[in-house]
TIDREN-276510 format. One record per residue (C-alpha): residue number from 1; x, y, z. Coordinates in nm, 4 decimals. Layout:
BEGIN
ATOM   pos          x          y          z
ATOM   NUM          X          Y          Z
...
***
This chain:
BEGIN
ATOM   pos          x          y          z
ATOM     1     2.7869     5.5795    -7.1201
ATOM     2     2.9122     5.6524    -6.7734
ATOM     3     2.7489     5.9975    -6.7784
ATOM     4     2.4177     5.8420    -6.8852
ATOM     5     2.4303     5.6006    -6.5892
ATOM     6     2.4958     5.8870    -6.3478
ATOM     7     2.2004     6.0818    -6.4897
ATOM     8     1.9707     5.7795    -6.4634
ATOM     9     2.0730     5.7189    -6.1005
ATOM    10     2.0231     6.0814    -6.0168
ATOM    11     1.6795     6.0787    -6.1830
ATOM    12     1.5740     5.7621    -5.9932
ATOM    13     1.6914     5.9213    -5.6681
ATOM    14     1.4884     6.2347    -5.7329
ATOM    15     1.1814     6.0266    -5.8211
ATOM    16     1.2161     5.8306    -5.4947
ATOM    17     1.2496     6.1537    -5.2969
ATOM    18     0.9434     6.2965    -5.4723
ATOM    19     0.7350     5.9849    -5.4067
ATOM    20     0.8403     5.9764    -5.0432
ATOM    21     0.7533     6.3441    -5.0066
ATOM    22     0.4106     6.2905    -5.1629
ATOM    23     0.3501     5.9870    -4.9413
ATOM    24     0.4583     6.1748    -4.6278
ATOM    25     0.2397     6.4722    -4.7169
ATOM    26    -0.0573     6.2424    -4.7838
ATOM    27    -0.0113     6.0685    -4.4485
ATOM    28     0.0178     6.4065    -4.2736
ATOM    29    -0.3009     6.5379    -4.4390
ATOM    30    -0.4902     6.2197    -4.3508
ATOM    31    -0.3681     6.2352    -3.9907
ATOM    32    -0.4683     6.6013    -3.9682
ATOM    33    -0.8100     6.5256    -4.1178
ATOM    34    -0.8633     6.2405    -3.8718
ATOM    35    -0.7595     6.4662    -3.5835
ATOM    36    -0.9973     6.7458    -3.6891
ATOM    37    -1.2739     6.4929    -3.7495
ATOM    38    -1.2216     6.3615    -3.3976
ATOM    39    -1.2360     6.7122    -3.2502
ATOM    40    -1.5620     6.8072    -3.4223
ATOM    41    -1.7411     6.4743    -3.3742
ATOM    42    -1.6217     6.3491    -3.0369
ATOM    43    -1.8757     6.3627    -2.7540
ATOM    44    -1.5853     6.4582    -2.5291
ATOM    45    -1.6029     6.8099    -2.6788
ATOM    46    -1.9805     6.8464    -2.6539
ATOM    47    -2.0756     7.1637    -2.4654
ATOM    48    -2.2350     7.0848    -2.1303
ATOM    49    -2.1916     7.4130    -1.9444
ATOM    50    -2.2226     7.7830    -2.0256
ATOM    51    -2.1222     8.0168    -1.7432
ATOM    52    -2.0559     8.3847    -1.6898
ATOM    53    -1.7450     8.5133    -1.5160
ATOM    54    -1.9245     8.8432    -1.4468
ATOM    55    -2.1888     8.9277    -1.1890
ATOM    56    -2.5028     8.9660    -1.3961
ATOM    57    -2.7528     9.2473    -1.3755
ATOM    58    -3.1254     9.2328    -1.3283
ATOM    59    -3.2919     9.0543    -1.6171
ATOM    60    -2.9744     8.8835    -1.7358
ATOM    61    -3.0236     8.5503    -1.5710
ATOM    62    -2.8769     8.2362    -1.7195
ATOM    63    -3.1990     8.1186    -1.8813
ATOM    64    -3.2367     8.4578    -2.0521
ATOM    65    -2.8998     8.4599    -2.2198
ATOM    66    -2.9369     8.0886    -2.3002
ATOM    67    -3.2478     8.1907    -2.4964
ATOM    68    -3.0305     8.4145    -2.7167
ATOM    69    -2.8461     8.1154    -2.8614
ATOM    70    -2.8558     7.7397    -2.8372
ATOM    71    -2.5121     7.5908    -2.7823
ATOM    72    -2.5659     7.3305    -2.5127
ATOM    73    -2.5153     6.9927    -2.6796
ATOM    74    -2.3186     7.1355    -2.9720
ATOM    75    -1.9551     7.0662    -3.0470
ATOM    76    -1.7349     7.3317    -2.8873
ATOM    77    -1.5270     7.3744    -3.2052
ATOM    78    -1.8261     7.4187    -3.4365
ATOM    79    -1.9827     7.7227    -3.2707
ATOM    80    -1.9087     8.0730    -3.3987
ATOM    81    -1.8117     8.2702    -3.0879
ATOM    82    -1.8038     8.6066    -3.2676
ATOM    83    -2.1517     8.5585    -3.4090
ATOM    84    -2.2948     8.4643    -3.0688
ATOM    85    -2.1196     8.7635    -2.9124
ATOM    86    -2.2919     8.9954    -3.1612
ATOM    87    -2.6320     8.8401    -3.0843
ATOM    88    -2.5796     8.8952    -2.7116
ATOM    89    -2.4482     9.2489    -2.7588
ATOM    90    -2.7609     9.3462    -2.9538
ATOM    91    -2.9862     9.1876    -2.6942
ATOM    92    -2.8070     9.3406    -2.3933
ATOM    93    -2.6926     9.6885    -2.5110
ATOM    94    -2.6299     9.8043    -2.1531
ATOM    95    -2.2972     9.6210    -2.1696
ATOM    96    -1.9966     9.7672    -2.3488
ATOM    97    -1.8781     9.4313    -2.4754
ATOM    98    -1.9692     9.0660    -2.4415
ATOM    99    -1.7070     8.8061    -2.5259
ATOM   100    -1.7129     8.4269    -2.5275
ATOM   101    -1.4230     8.1937    -2.4599
ATOM   102    -1.3840     7.8182    -2.4968
ATOM   103    -1.2848     7.6309    -2.1817
ATOM   104    -1.1995     7.2841    -2.3054
ATOM   105    -1.3347     7.0300    -2.3148
ATOM   106    -1.7032     7.1145    -2.2558
ATOM   107    -1.7526     7.4666    -2.1215
ATOM   108    -1.8085     7.8156    -2.2677
ATOM   109    -1.7345     8.1230    -2.0547
ATOM   110    -1.9165     8.4496    -2.1226
ATOM   111    -1.7604     8.7776    -2.0061
ATOM   112    -1.9835     9.0836    -1.9748
ATOM   113    -1.7955     9.4155    -1.9608
ATOM   114    -2.0193     9.6807    -1.8030
ATOM   115    -2.0294    10.0400    -1.9156
ATOM   116    -1.8931    10.2975    -1.6718
ATOM   117    -2.1327    10.5824    -1.6007
ATOM   118    -2.0066    10.9410    -1.5871
ATOM   119    -2.3517    11.0994    -1.5495
ATOM   120    -2.7259    11.0480    -1.5665
ATOM   121    -2.9479    11.2185    -1.8216
ATOM   122    -3.3179    11.2996    -1.7947
ATOM   123    -3.4943    11.2156    -2.1216
ATOM   124    -3.8246    11.0323    -2.1724
ATOM   125    -3.6814    10.8224    -1.8891
ATOM   126    -3.3658    10.8477    -1.6825
ATOM   127    -3.0559    10.6890    -1.8372
ATOM   128    -2.6963    10.6457    -1.7355
ATOM   129    -2.4443    10.7699    -1.9919
ATOM   130    -2.0807    10.6682    -2.0409
ATOM   131    -1.7845    10.8765    -2.1563
ATOM   132    -1.8599    10.7993    -2.5213
ATOM   133    -2.2107    10.9417    -2.4925
ATOM   134    -2.3797    10.5999    -2.5067
ATOM   135    -2.6975    10.5606    -2.3046
ATOM   136    -2.7630    10.2607    -2.0828
ATOM   137    -2.9956    10.1697    -1.7991
ATOM   138    -2.7941     9.9707    -1.5492
ATOM   139    -2.5363     9.6936    -1.5413
ATOM   140    -2.5681     9.6040    -1.1760
ATOM   141    -2.2137     9.7103    -1.0914
ATOM   142    -2.2999     9.9067    -0.7803
ATOM   143    -2.3409    10.2426    -0.9563
ATOM   144    -2.4290    10.5103    -0.7019
ATOM   145    -2.6585    10.7444    -0.8919
ATOM   146    -2.6423    10.9921    -0.6039
ATOM   147    -2.2746    11.0535    -0.6839
ATOM   148    -2.3348    11.1245    -1.0535
ATOM   149    -2.4311    11.4582    -1.2098
ATOM   150    -2.7790    11.4694    -1.3600
ATOM   151    -2.8103    11.6334    -1.7031
ATOM   152    -3.1493    11.7960    -1.7637
ATOM   153    -3.2979    12.0040    -2.0450
ATOM   154    -3.2407    11.7575    -2.3302
ATOM   155    -3.5817    11.5895    -2.3345
ATOM   156    -3.6873    11.7680    -2.6538
ATOM   157    -3.3482    11.7356    -2.8219
ATOM   158    -3.3182    11.3559    -2.8164
ATOM   159    -3.6341    11.1827    -2.9350
ATOM   160    -3.6981    10.8133    -2.8723
ATOM   161    -3.3786    10.7474    -2.6709
ATOM   162    -3.2622    10.3859    -2.6619
ATOM   163    -2.9860    10.2105    -2.4685
ATOM   164    -2.6698    10.1130    -2.6539
ATOM   165    -2.6925    10.4075    -2.8960
ATOM   166    -2.4312    10.6851    -2.9223
ATOM   167    -2.6057    11.0190    -2.9646
ATOM   168    -2.4236    11.3077    -3.1314
ATOM   169    -2.6752    11.5878    -3.0694
ATOM   170    -2.4667    11.9036    -3.0300
ATOM   171    -2.5607    12.0148    -2.6769
ATOM   172    -2.5497    11.6603    -2.5394
ATOM   173    -2.2116    11.5917    -2.7013
ATOM   174    -2.0576    11.9127    -2.5658
ATOM   175    -2.1807    11.8422    -2.2128
ATOM   176    -2.0351    11.4886    -2.2253
ATOM   177    -1.7024    11.6366    -2.3413
ATOM   178    -1.7272    11.8895    -2.0570
ATOM   179    -1.7778    11.6161    -1.7944
ATOM   180    -1.4949    11.4070    -1.9436
ATOM   181    -1.2636    11.7081    -1.9201
ATOM   182    -1.3601    11.7666    -1.5558
ATOM   183    -1.2827    11.4043    -1.4734
ATOM   184    -0.9356    11.4373    -1.6267
ATOM   185    -0.8373    11.7475    -1.4261
ATOM   186    -0.7499    11.6610    -1.0684
ATOM   187    -0.8586    11.9806    -0.8953
ATOM   188    -1.1944    11.9796    -1.0743
ATOM   189    -1.2682    11.6108    -1.0235
ATOM   190    -1.1843    11.6379    -0.6516
ATOM   191    -1.3529    11.9680    -0.5601
ATOM   192    -1.6302    12.0194    -0.8151
ATOM   193    -1.8998    11.7756    -0.7059
ATOM   194    -2.1808    11.8365    -0.9543
ATOM   195    -2.5392    11.7538    -0.8678
ATOM   196    -2.7053    11.8864    -1.1824
ATOM   197    -2.6208    12.0341    -1.5228
ATOM   198    -2.9077    12.2377    -1.6643
ATOM   199    -2.9042    12.2754    -2.0422
ATOM   200    -3.2613    12.3930    -2.1047
ATOM   201    -3.1276    12.7177    -2.2486
ATOM   202    -2.8179    12.6581    -2.4631
ATOM   203    -2.7166    13.0224    -2.4103
ATOM   204    -2.7425    12.9966    -2.0325
ATOM   205    -2.5997    12.6642    -1.9126
ATOM   206    -2.5562    12.6347    -1.5391
ATOM   207    -2.4359    12.3831    -1.2814
ATOM   208    -2.5652    12.3097    -0.9340
ATOM   209    -2.3076    12.1598    -0.7012
ATOM   210    -2.3708    11.9185    -0.4177
ATOM   211    -2.2969    12.2008    -0.1715
ATOM   212    -2.5674    12.4174    -0.3306
ATOM   213    -2.3500    12.6546    -0.5334
ATOM   214    -2.4896    12.7664    -0.8685
ATOM   215    -2.2269    12.8107    -1.1409
ATOM   216    -2.3419    13.0019    -1.4484
ATOM   217    -2.1434    12.8919    -1.7524
ATOM   218    -2.3163    13.0877    -2.0250
ATOM   219    -2.3330    12.9593    -2.3818
ATOM   220    -2.2870    12.5937    -2.4694
ATOM   221    -2.0125    12.7062    -2.7087
ATOM   222    -1.8003    12.8522    -2.4277
ATOM   223    -1.7735    12.5403    -2.2114
ATOM   224    -1.4077    12.4812    -2.3006
ATOM   225    -1.3118    12.8372    -2.1988
ATOM   226    -1.5297    12.8155    -1.8856
ATOM   227    -1.3423    12.5048    -1.7800
ATOM   228    -1.0090    12.6904    -1.7817
ATOM   229    -1.1521    12.9861    -1.5876
ATOM   230    -1.3163    12.7539    -1.3352
ATOM   231    -0.9913    12.5677    -1.2830
ATOM   232    -0.8034    12.8908    -1.2080
ATOM   233    -1.0818    13.0083    -0.9779
ATOM   234    -1.0765    12.6891    -0.7718
ATOM   235    -0.7014    12.7241    -0.7311
ATOM   236    -0.7596    13.0722    -0.5933
ATOM   237    -1.0509    13.0071    -0.3555
ATOM   238    -0.9139    12.6777    -0.2244
ATOM   239    -1.1657    12.4809    -0.0161
ATOM   240    -1.4208    12.7633     0.0029
ATOM   241    -1.6461    12.6342    -0.2773
ATOM   242    -1.8913    12.5049    -0.0168
ATOM   243    -1.9298    12.8600     0.1118
ATOM   244    -2.0249    12.9956    -0.2303
ATOM   245    -2.3825    13.0811    -0.3226
ATOM   246    -2.3067    13.1326    -0.6888
ATOM   247    -2.0247    13.1777    -0.9389
ATOM   248    -2.0960    13.3572    -1.2649
ATOM   249    -1.8525    13.2934    -1.5511
ATOM   250    -2.0464    13.4853    -1.8150
ATOM   251    -1.8444    13.8025    -1.7605
ATOM   252    -1.4861    13.8887    -1.8355
ATOM   253    -1.4042    13.8554    -1.4661
ATOM   254    -1.5898    13.5812    -1.2733
ATOM   255    -1.8503    13.7120    -1.0272
ATOM   256    -1.8556    13.5328    -0.6922
ATOM   257    -2.1068    13.5562    -0.4067
ATOM   258    -2.0662    13.3898    -0.0669
ATOM   259    -2.3544    13.2432     0.1290
ATOM   260    -2.4966    13.4527     0.4104
ATOM   261    -2.3933    13.3316     0.7523
***
């Protein structure tokens, strides 16, 4: 009998604990639901402002990116920031990324990350190109086109060029890799100031420097080897590159000619 009483008491205790747990959980769920309901319905969290933390380029005025989505007057917790970001990225491909952030209680901040140009390329029109080989027009970040090498000779190789697209055409891709390699090597990035890269003939690629020196590289396939030879040559000639009329890397030993004085 005594054991039965102990079992009954223990059972009643467990039932009470279970009921209290269910009641507590129900209250917690209701409180959470009321809190979420308040967040998504309260006028306090209605979006009133949409600003950019980045200096915008030509054609990307506030009314133009407002036209891409309609969030003013919506609840700040109901909008899909990733979806809006994708809409903006497709509309403004000259930017590498466009992200949106909530600034409670009533503001959305848009951050435009510009692409960084490593060169310009002459196609059906003149484009900037970044290190990934993606074309873009301009992002208003003070790009000095006079300081960038101009790639020519690809007009017939890339048809219908469009901004925001990565092109993998062989000659174009190798030249972009070539420029990226130059920018990573200190002596080349400091001394080799390229004005133009001519790729009209893939078996006779040549560079024109700002100082007027013509550097014959030869075949598009030999650019990696040419880079090593050019690096060694610049170590040897020091600061005399400006005195050079041409450098020819198509032979086993580089041919060098100085300008006439």
